[in-house]
ZAMARGU-4260 file (C-alpha; in steps of 0.2 Angstrom, whole numbers, plus 5000, padded with zeros to 4 digits):
<rodrens>
0) 4823/5335/4884 | 4829/5352/4879 | 4847/5346/4879 | 4841/5332/4867 | 4833/5344/4856
5) 4849/5355/4855 | 4860/5340/4851 | 4848/5335/4837 | 4848/5352/4830 | 4867/5354/4831
10) 4870/5337/4823 | 4857/5339/4809 | 4865/5356/4805 | 4882/5349/4804 | 4876/5335/4792
15) 4867/5347/4781 | 4882/5359/4782 | 4892/5347/4772 | 4881/5349/4758 | 4880/5368/4760
20) 4899/5369/4759 | 4898/5359/4743 | 4886/5372/4736 | 4869/5364/4739 | 4861/5379/4748
25) 4844/5369/4747 | 4851/5358/4761 | 4846/5372/4773 | 4828/5369/4769 | 4831/5350/4771
30) 4838/5354/4788 | 4823/5364/4793 | 4811/5350/4788 | 4821/5337/4797 | 4822/5346/4813
35) 4803/5349/4812 | 4800/5331/4809 | 4812/5324/4822 | 4807/5336/4836 | 4789/5342/4832
40) 4778/5335/4818 | 4777/5317/4813 | 4765/5319/4799 | 4763/5312/4781 | 4763/5329/4773
45) 4779/5334/4781 | 4787/5318/4774 | 4780/5323/4757 | 4789/5340/4759 | 4805/5332/4764
50) 4804/5320/4749 | 4802/5335/4737 | 4816/5345/4745 | 4829/5331/4745 | 4826/5326/4727
55) 4826/5344/4722 | 4843/5346/4730 | 4850/5330/4723 | 4843/5332/4705 | 4842/5351/4704
60) 4858/5356/4713 | 4869/5341/4710 | 4871/5337/4729 | 4877/5320/4734 | 4863/5307/4734
65) 4868/5303/4753 | 4856/5317/4757 | 4842/5305/4753 | 4846/5297/4770 | 4837/5311/4778
70) 4821/5305/4770 | 4824/5287/4772 | 4829/5288/4791 | 4813/5298/4794 | 4802/5285/4785
75) 4809/5271/4796 | 4800/5278/4811 | 4783/5279/4802 | 4771/5267/4796 | 4778/5270/4778
80) 4795/5262/4784 | 4794/5250/4769 | 4798/5264/4757 | 4815/5268/4765 | 4824/5254/4755
85) 4817/5261/4739 | 4823/5279/4743 | 4841/5272/4746 | 4840/5262/4730 | 4835/5277/4721
90) 4850/5286/4727 | 4861/5272/4721 | 4853/5273/4704 | 4855/5292/4703 | 4874/5290/4707
95) 4877/5276/4695 | 4868/5287/4681 | 4880/5301/4685 | 4895/5290/4686 | 4893/5275/4675
100) 4905/5261/4677 | 4913/5267/4693 | 4908/5253/4705 | 4919/5258/4719 | 4912/5276/4720
105) 4894/5269/4719 | 4897/5257/4733 | 4905/5271/4743 | 4889/5282/4741 | 4878/5267/4744
110) 4886/5265/4761 | 4886/5283/4765 | 4867/5284/4761 | 4864/5269/4772 | 4874/5277/4786
115) 4865/5293/4784 | 4848/5283/4785 | 4854/5274/4801 | 4860/5291/4809 | 4843/5300/4806
120) 4833/5284/4811 | 4844/5283/4827 | 4841/5302/4831 | 4822/5300/4830 | 4822/5284/4841
125) 4834/5292/4854 | 4823/5308/4855 | 4808/5297/4856 | 4816/5287/4870 | 4821/5302/4880
130) 4804/5310/4878 | 4796/5293/4884 | 4807/5292/4899 | 4803/5310/4904 | 4784/5308/4901
135) 4783/5291/4911 | 4792/5297/4926 | 4776/5302/4936 | 4767/5287/4930 | 4781/5275/4936
140) 4781/5284/4953 | 4762/5283/4954 | 4763/5264/4950 | 4776/5261/4963 | 4766/5270/4976
145) 4750/5260/4971 | 4760/5244/4973 | 4767/5250/4990 | 4750/5254/4996 | 4744/5237/4991
150) 4758/5229/5001 | 4755/5240/5016 | 4736/5236/5015 | 4740/5217/5015 | 4752/5219/5030
155) 4741/5229/5041 | 4724/5221/5036 | 4731/5204/5041 | 4736/5210/5058 | 4728/5226/5064
160) 4712/5223/5053 | 4709/5207/5063 | 4713/5215/5079 | 4700/5229/5076 | 4687/5216/5071
165) 4690/5207/5087 | 4689/5223/5097 | 4672/5227/5089 | 4666/5209/5091 | 4671/5209/5110
170) 4663/5225/5114 | 4646/5219/5106 | 4648/5203/5116 | 4650/5212/5132 | 4635/5223/5128
175) 4624/5208/5124 | 4630/5197/5139 | 4633/5208/5154 | 4637/5193/5165 | 4652/5189/5154
180) 4657/5208/5152 | 4672/5207/5164 | 4680/5192/5155 | 4676/5199/5138 | 4683/5216/5142
185) 4699/5208/5148 | 4701/5200/5131 | 4697/5216/5122 | 4710/5225/5133 | 4723/5213/5128
190) 4718/5214/5110 | 4719/5233/5110 | 4735/5233/5119 | 4743/5221/5106 | 4735/5230/5092
195) 4742/5247/5098 | 4760/5239/5100 | 4758/5232/5082 | 4753/5249/5076 | 4768/5257/5084
200) 4780/5244/5078 | 4774/5245/5060 | 4775/5264/5061 | 4793/5262/5067 | 4797/5249/5054
205) 4791/5261/5040 | 4800/5276/5047 | 4816/5265/5049 | 4818/5266/5030 | 4822/5284/5030
210) 4831/5297/5041 | 4821/5311/5034 | 4808/5311/5049 | 4821/5310/5062 | 4830/5325/5054
215) 4814/5335/5054 | 4811/5330/5073 | 4829/5334/5077 | 4827/5352/5069 | 4811/5355/5078
220) 4818/5349/5095 | 4833/5359/5094 | 4824/5375/5088 | 4812/5373/5103 | 4827/5372/5115
225) 4834/5388/5107 | 4848/5380/5098 | 4853/5385/5080 | 4852/5370/5068 | 4861/5367/5051
230) 4856/5351/5043 | 4866/5344/5028 | 4859/5328/5021 | 4869/5319/5008 | 4863/5301/5008
235) 4851/5291/4997 | 4836/5283/5004 | 4829/5271/5008 | 4843/5265/5020 | 4835/5250/5027
240) 4840/5243/5045 | 4855/5255/5045 | 4843/5270/5044 | 4834/5264/5060 | 4850/5263/5070
245) 4856/5279/5064 | 4839/5287/5068 | 4842/5281/5086 | 4859/5288/5087 | 4853/5305/5080
250) 4838/5305/5092 | 4849/5302/5107 | 4863/5314/5102 | 4851/5328/5099 | 4841/5325/5115
255) 4858/5326/5124 | 4861/5343/5116 | 4844/5350/5120 | 4845/5343/5138 | 4861/5351/5142
260) 4856/5368/5136 | 4874/5374/5133 | 4874/5374/5114 | 4870/5388/5103 | 4873/5379/5086
265) 4871/5361/5081 | 4877/5354/5064 | 4869/5338/5058 | 4877/5330/5043 | 4874/5314/5033
270) 4886/5307/5020 | 4886/5291/5009 | 4901/5283/5002 | 4895/5271/4988 | 4912/5265/4985
275) 4914/5258/5003 | 4896/5254/5005 | 4895/5265/5021 | 4884/5279/5027 | 4890/5292/5040
280) 4880/5303/5053 | 4889/5317/5061 | 4881/5328/5075 | 4892/5342/5081 | 4888/5356/5094
285) 4897/5370/5102 | 4890/5366/5120 | 4901/5364/5135 | 4904/5346/5141 | 4912/5339/5158
290) 4925/5326/5159 | 4912/5312/5163 | 4902/5317/5148 | 4916/5312/5136 | 4916/5293/5133
295) 4925/5290/5117 | 4923/5272/5117 | 4904/5273/5118 | 4903/5261/5132 | 4890/5270/5143
300) 4874/5261/5147 | 4862/5276/5142 | 4860/5289/5129 | 4872/5288/5114 | 4884/5278/5124
305) 4871/5264/5126 | 4870/5262/5107 | 4889/5259/5105 | 4887/5240/5106 | 4872/5240/5094
310) 4882/5250/5081 | 4897/5238/5083 | 4886/5223/5081 | 4880/5230/5065 | 4897/5231/5058
315) 4899/5250/5061 | 4908/5262/5073 | 4902/5275/5085 | 4914/5288/5092 | 4912/5304/5103
320) 4923/5318/5108 | 4930/5335/5104 | 4935/5339/5086 | 4949/5349/5081 | 4938/5364/5080
325) 4933/5362/5098 | 4915/5355/5095 | 4908/5340/5103 | 4905/5327/5090 | 4895/5311/5089
330) 4899/5301/5073 | 4892/5285/5068 | 4897/5275/5053 | 4887/5260/5047 | 4887/5249/5032
335) 4873/5251/5020 | 4861/5236/5020 | 4850/5239/5005 | 4844/5224/4997 | 4854/5220/4981
340) 4845/5226/4965 | 4839/5211/4955 | 4851/5206/4942 | 4844/5209/4925 | 4851/5209/4908
345) 4849/5225/4899 | 4848/5225/4880 | 4861/5234/4870 | 4858/5252/4869 | 4852/5258/4853
350) 4865/5272/4852 | 4879/5260/4855 | 4872/5248/4841 | 4870/5263/4830 | 4888/5269/4834
355) 4895/5252/4830 | 4886/5252/4813 | 4892/5270/4809 | 4910/5266/4814 | 4910/5250/4804
360) 4902/5258/4789 | 4915/5272/4789 | 4929/5259/4791 | 4922/5250/4776 | 4922/5266/4766
365) 4940/5269/4770 | 4945/5251/4766 | 4937/5253/4748 | 4951/5265/4744 | 4966/5257/4752
370) 4978/5247/4741 | 4976/5228/4742 | 4993/5226/4749 | 4989/5237/4764 | 4972/5230/4768
375) 4978/5219/4783 | 4987/5233/4793 | 4973/5245/4789 | 4960/5233/4795 | 4970/5230/4811
380) 4972/5248/4814 | 4953/5252/4811 | 4948/5237/4822 | 4958/5244/4836 | 4950/5262/4834
385) 4932/5254/4833 | 4935/5244/4849 | 4942/5260/4858 | 4928/5270/4852 | 4915/5258/4859
390) 4925/5257/4875 | 4924/5276/4877 | 4905/5275/4878 | 4907/5277/4897 | 4921/5284/4908
395) 4936/5294/4903 | 4949/5283/4896 | 4965/5294/4894 | 4976/5280/4888 | 4963/5275/4875
400) 4962/5293/4869 | 4981/5293/4867 | 4981/5277/4857 | 4967/5283/4846 | 4977/5300/4843
405) 4992/5290/4838 | 4982/5278/4826 | 4973/5293/4819 | 4989/5303/4813 | 5004/5291/4813
410) 4998/5279/4799 | 4995/5294/4787 | 5012/5292/4778 | 5008/5274/4775 | 4990/5274/4770
415) 4989/5292/4763 | 4976/5306/4765 | 4962/5293/4765 | 4966/5289/4783 | 4961/5307/4787
420) 4943/5301/4789 | 4948/5293/4806 | 4951/5310/4813 | 4932/5312/4816 | 4933/5296/4827
425) 4945/5305/4838 | 4935/5322/4839 | 4919/5313/4847 | 4928/5305/4862 | 4937/5321/4865
430) 4921/5331/4867 | 4914/5318/4879 | 4930/5316/4889 | 4933/5334/4893 | 4924/5350/4899
435) 4919/5361/4884 | 4933/5374/4888 | 4946/5360/4886 | 4937/5350/4873 | 4934/5363/4860
440) 4952/5369/4859 | 4957/5351/4857 | 4945/5348/4843 | 4951/5364/4835 | 4968/5357/4836
445) 4962/5341/4827 | 4954/5351/4814 | 4969/5361/4811 | 4980/5346/4809 | 4967/5339/4797
450) 4968/5355/4787 | 4987/5355/4787 | 4989/5337/4781 | 4976/5340/4768 | 4986/5355/4762
455) 5002/5345/4762 | 4994/5332/4751 | 4986/5346/4740 | 4969/5339/4742 | 4956/5349/4732
460) 4942/5347/4745 | 4952/5353/4760 | 4937/5362/4767 | 4925/5348/4764 | 4937/5336/4773
465) 4939/5347/4788 | 4920/5350/4789 | 4917/5331/4787 | 4929/5328/4802 | 4920/5340/4813
470) 4903/5332/4807 | 4909/5314/4811 | 4915/5320/4828 | 4899/5328/4832 | 4890/5313/4826
475) 4899/5301/4838 | 4897/5314/4852 | 4879/5316/4849 | 4875/5297/4848 | 4884/5294/4865
480) 4877/5310/4873 | 4859/5305/4869 | 4863/5288/4876 | 4869/5296/4892 | 4853/5307/4893
485) 4842/5291/4891 | 4852/5282/4905 | 4852/5298/4916 | 4833/5299/4914 | 4831/5280/4917
490) 4841/5282/4933 | 4831/5298/4938 | 4815/5289/4935 | 4819/5274/4946 | 4826/5286/4959
495) 4809/5296/4958 | 4800/5279/4960 | 4811/5275/4975 | 4808/5292/4983 | 4789/5290/4981
500) 4789/5273/4989 | 4799/5280/5004 | 4787/5295/5005 | 4772/5283/5005 | 4780/5273/5019
505) 4783/5289/5029 | 4765/5294/5026 | 4759/5277/5032 | 4770/5279/5047 | 4763/5296/5051
510) 4745/5290/5049 | 4749/5274/5060 | 4756/5285/5074 | 4745/5300/5073 | 4728/5293/5068
515) 4727/5274/5071 | 4738/5275/5086 | 4727/5288/5094 | 4711/5278/5091 | 4719/5262/5098
520) 4725/5272/5113 | 4708/5279/5116 | 4700/5262/5114 | 4712/5255/5127 | 4709/5269/5139
525) 4690/5267/5137 | 4691/5248/5139 | 4701/5250/5155 | 4688/5263/5162 | 4674/5251/5157
530) 4682/5237/5167 | 4681/5248/5183 | 4663/5253/5181 | 4648/5242/5187 | 4638/5247/5171
535) 4650/5249/5157 | 4637/5250/5143 | 4640/5268/5139 | 4659/5266/5138 | 4656/5250/5127
540) 4646/5260/5115 | 4660/5272/5114 | 4672/5258/5111 | 4661/5252/5096 | 4661/5270/5089
545) 4680/5271/5091 | 4683/5255/5083 | 4673/5261/5068 | 4683/5276/5068 | 4699/5265/5069
550) 4693/5255/5054 | 4692/5272/5044 | 4709/5276/5051 | 4716/5260/5044 | 4709/5263/5027
555) 4717/5280/5028 | 4734/5272/5032 | 4733/5261/5017 | 4730/5275/5005 | 4711/5278/5005
560) 4713/5296/5011 | 4699/5304/5020 | 4695/5321/5027 | 4695/5324/5046 | 4683/5335/5055
565) 4691/5346/5067 | 4675/5349/5077 | 4673/5330/5079 | 4691/5328/5084 | 4689/5341/5097
570) 4674/5333/5104 | 4683/5316/5104 | 4698/5324/5113 | 4686/5331/5126 | 4678/5314/5129
575) 4695/5304/5129 | 4703/5317/5141 | 4687/5316/5152 | 4688/5297/5153 | 4706/5298/5159
580) 4701/5310/5173 | 4708/5326/5164 | 4698/5342/5166 | 4697/5347/5147 | 4692/5364/5141
585) 4689/5367/5123 | 4688/5384/5116 | 4686/5385/5097 | 4686/5402/5088 | 4693/5398/5071
590) 4686/5403/5054 | 4680/5391/5041 | 4695/5379/5037 | 4699/5372/5020 | 4698/5353/5020
595) 4717/5350/5019 | 4720/5362/5034 | 4706/5355/5044 | 4713/5337/5042 | 4731/5342/5046
600) 4725/5351/5062 | 4714/5337/5067 | 4730/5325/5066 | 4740/5338/5076 | 4726/5338/5089
605) 4725/5319/5090 | 4744/5318/5093 | 4744/5332/5106 | 4730/5324/5116 | 4739/5307/5115
610) 4755/5314/5122 | 4745/5322/5136 | 4738/5305/5141 | 4755/5295/5138 | 4768/5307/5143
615) 4762/5318/5157 | 4753/5318/5174 | 4741/5331/5168 | 4725/5335/5178 | 4719/5349/5166
620) 4721/5352/5148 | 4715/5368/5137 | 4712/5366/5119 | 4710/5382/5109 | 4709/5389/5092
625) 4711/5406/5084 | 4711/5415/5067 | 4719/5430/5060 | 4731/5437/5048 | 4727/5423/5036
630) 4732/5410/5048 | 4723/5398/5060 | 4731/5394/5076 | 4729/5378/5088 | 4735/5378/5106
635) 4735/5363/5117 | 4741/5367/5135 | 4742/5354/5150 | 4748/5356/5168 | 4757/5339/5169
640) 4774/5343/5161 | 4790/5350/5169 | 4802/5361/5161 | 4815/5347/5160 | 4823/5337/5147
645) 4813/5332/5131 | 4807/5314/5131 | 4817/5302/5120 | 4811/5291/5106 | 4796/5302/5100
650) 4791/5302/5082 | 4776/5312/5085 | 4784/5329/5085 | 4793/5326/5069 | 4776/5319/5061
655) 4767/5335/5066 | 4781/5346/5060 | 4781/5337/5043 | 4762/5338/5042 | 4762/5357/5045
660) 4777/5360/5034 | 4768/5353/5019 | 4755/5368/5022 | 4769/5381/5025 | 4764/5380/5044
665) 4775/5379/5059 | 4775/5370/5076 | 4782/5376/5093 | 4783/5368/5110 | 4789/5373/5127
670) 4786/5371/5145 | 4785/5384/5159 | 4778/5384/5176 | 4773/5366/5176 | 4762/5369/5160
675) 4767/5361/5143 | 4761/5371/5128 | 4760/5365/5110 | 4756/5379/5097 | 4753/5375/5078
680) 4749/5388/5065 | 4744/5385/5047 | 4741/5397/5033 | 4723/5398/5026 | 4718/5399/5008
685) 4711/5416/5006 | 4698/5409/4995 | 4692/5399/5010 | 4689/5415/5020 | 4676/5423/5009
690) 4662/5434/5015 | 4652/5418/5020 | 4666/5412/5031 | 4659/5407/5047 | 4668/5406/5064
695) 4666/5392/5077 | 4663/5398/5095 | 4661/5386/5109 | 4667/5383/5127 | 4665/5366/5134
700) 4671/5361/5152 | 4670/5344/5160
</rodrens>
């Protein structure tokens, strides 16, 4: 918006400068009023001030009646728009009164006033459009997120919602009909297992739209392994199915780097080539490799090599080997598979329409003074210039600029000095086509040429002609630059909406994995335990409670955010671990937590406990919290992990890292002596640790 304001001020100043050069110093006051109206105040009293100023400058200082276009253009964007024609007509009357009987001059001034009116009207509309685009970006992103949440809710409620309802109904049937409990529990277990698989598949599907979580996971995994990481992401999301396959390649490549333990630095790069419709992923490390590790063809059956055929089937390539710098590289190239954008017919841009009107108007003004015998070649030359001008709206057309330059100066000996008016048409595209350090010297050369030609023809208004050339060039440049700003803001607005949708999908994936996935895993575990007990009533009650929690989790996934209680999560973790035969020790010694911090740490604890149950042979687990130095710490240790390679295919570590990063926290993991340890630390809001802050102290052992 600041750039738009600067363009308006410069252009209005240039337009007013023409009148100041002619001796009408009052145009400076008109300039101030116009800038205030266009950029700040759209009030009736300011229009009244404008009216007084333009008529005073016209009648009192003898300025050209075209200055009335400032007032008429401003009126067109207000509810008093019907007065604009009357203002233009009054200008015609004033000029005719000054120059009776000069029809050509009166027509010329009428066209000039109309053009000034259109220019001022266009500036107001373009500034309004830029401001509207900028103001509606958050609203558009919010609307896109709301629409995506409705879609996610419909998808998940249709499958997972029914599954949770069936689990709750089955648990109640088993409680009320103990004789059928075994059969009913079998159905509940099958439903819970299917729902858990659906939740994980849905989470994977949402994550597949973006490489961001896998990049976060890769960084965390490599840092935990003591490997330095550089991530250079230069792709546009969402990537669609290509993102899912690239995520698999990235996961396997990074896991190999961490497992070998010989690298000190790993560089991860993504790059998109819109022209070729491809996205590239490069993973390079400085670790040592043996001959059997190097399989350039990607024909191996496991790890990265096992993905070679999948990449080839998707129309891409996967290569591995040593680079010229001695680094081992894994590079995957895949075609982007985004759905094509719906074709839509865009209305003509207001600035392009306005530019066309200005070009035609100036051309007509020139033709009024061309001898009748030269009208046909003049019309042909001006038509070519107008077409080339409109073509320069986008892109840098050097041939077109060369042709315009030739048509600007070559016909002057034929048509006379009146053809100098076309030089302003050349200055505008030059300002657009080149950088300022090149453009302004070129514009200076054009102005110098105009001055020289005007001097050769001994024109009395050489200064006015030169200033008019600069003003026309600035006018063309400003209209096109404002159009570019509007288009850039439109693209940025749509990009923001797409990013918001991707972020919403990633949030849903995290909640599916960390919250609902944990609840369903706990339900499945408890149901399996209930099937082995002669009296499963207590476990069935727990299943009902967990199913209710899972319903809450499902609502959270679909956007109905809810706060989690860390104390409740810790107690739930203790029960779930106990049901799995894991000796759980819970020691909570943290201060009072802000709701956001408590919710994030609760999600971290859920994922940590789920990993204990799914990915280790733990028999003991210790959960502890601490506080100090403005931070809260959570540590989860279990004795079922060996200090070997990290597991493949996990999205949980990236989820936890992402959740903590939003708070400025951090996550570290490691294994030593058969114990695996996860440490999470998050900063506390000092306001939440006031004098009444209370700690939690408890030890529970089962």
